[in-house]
LOSEMI-141600 format. One record per residue (C-alpha): residue in one letter; x, y, z. Coordinates in Angstrom, 2 decimals. Last residue first. Layout:
% residues N
{residuo:A u:X v:Y w:Z}
...
END
This chain:
% residues 68
{residuo:X u:67.85 v:121.60 w:159.01}
{residuo:X u:70.86 v:120.41 w:160.90}
{residuo:X u:73.12 v:119.56 w:158.13}
{residuo:X u:72.35 v:122.76 w:156.10}
{residuo:X u:73.22 v:124.97 w:159.20}
{residuo:X u:76.13 v:122.97 w:160.12}
{residuo:X u:77.55 v:123.23 w:156.26}
{residuo:X u:76.79 v:127.03 w:156.46}
{residuo:X u:78.69 v:127.50 w:159.84}
{residuo:X u:81.47 v:125.44 w:158.42}
{residuo:X u:81.86 v:127.53 w:155.28}
{residuo:X u:81.55 v:130.84 w:157.10}
{residuo:X u:84.17 v:129.80 w:159.90}
{residuo:X u:86.49 v:128.71 w:156.79}
{residuo:X u:86.10 v:131.88 w:155.18}
{residuo:X u:87.01 v:133.79 w:158.24}
{residuo:X u:90.08 v:131.85 w:158.72}
{residuo:X u:91.05 v:132.42 w:155.13}
{residuo:X u:90.37 v:136.12 w:155.45}
{residuo:X u:92.79 v:136.19 w:158.61}
{residuo:X u:95.35 v:134.04 w:156.76}
{residuo:X u:95.35 v:136.23 w:153.83}
{residuo:X u:95.78 v:139.50 w:156.18}
{residuo:X u:98.62 v:138.02 w:158.01}
{residuo:X u:100.51 v:136.76 w:155.02}
{residuo:X u:100.09 v:139.89 w:152.55}
{residuo:X u:99.75 v:138.17 w:149.18}
{residuo:X u:102.83 v:137.94 w:146.85}
{residuo:X u:104.72 v:139.75 w:144.19}
{residuo:X u:102.58 v:142.80 w:145.14}
{residuo:X u:101.11 v:144.72 w:142.18}
{residuo:X u:102.63 v:147.99 w:140.43}
{residuo:X u:103.33 v:146.24 w:137.22}
{residuo:X u:101.76 v:142.78 w:137.07}
{residuo:X u:103.09 v:140.05 w:138.77}
{residuo:X u:105.03 v:137.12 w:136.86}
{residuo:X u:104.76 v:133.82 w:138.47}
{residuo:X u:101.57 v:134.67 w:140.59}
{residuo:X u:101.55 v:133.25 w:144.04}
{residuo:X u:100.69 v:129.50 w:144.68}
{residuo:X u:100.58 v:128.78 w:148.48}
{residuo:X u:99.47 v:132.10 w:149.89}
{residuo:X u:97.17 v:133.15 w:147.00}
{residuo:X u:95.72 v:129.61 w:146.87}
{residuo:X u:94.93 v:129.90 w:150.69}
{residuo:X u:93.26 v:132.97 w:150.09}
{residuo:X u:91.18 v:132.06 w:147.23}
{residuo:X u:90.05 v:128.64 w:148.81}
{residuo:X u:88.82 v:130.23 w:152.01}
{residuo:X u:87.15 v:133.14 w:150.49}
{residuo:X u:85.41 v:130.83 w:147.91}
{residuo:X u:84.43 v:128.56 w:150.45}
{residuo:X u:82.81 v:131.11 w:152.68}
{residuo:X u:81.13 v:132.68 w:149.78}
{residuo:X u:79.37 v:129.38 w:148.67}
{residuo:X u:78.74 v:128.02 w:152.21}
{residuo:X u:77.04 v:131.51 w:153.24}
{residuo:X u:75.17 v:131.49 w:149.78}
{residuo:X u:73.70 v:127.98 w:150.69}
{residuo:X u:72.95 v:128.77 w:154.12}
{residuo:X u:71.22 v:131.95 w:153.19}
{residuo:X u:69.14 v:130.02 w:150.04}
{residuo:X u:67.87 v:127.17 w:152.63}
{residuo:X u:64.39 v:127.71 w:152.38}
{residuo:X u:64.33 v:127.04 w:148.49}
{residuo:X u:65.66 v:128.85 w:145.43}
{residuo:X u:63.18 v:131.55 w:145.60}
{residuo:X u:60.46 v:131.17 w:148.43}
END
């Protein structure tokens, strides 16, 4: 199989981690000078929800890799 038997778990770990880190960084450190027509900071509720989804995906990916 291409890239091993645990490809789906690795992809879940990568996408979940990126989703979590990206949304947390959007909350913690908004852009200094937002571009014209963009928000000055990320919507808090949506960012927290997406970070939580990313955290669940990351934990699920790690658990799958550890148990297999």
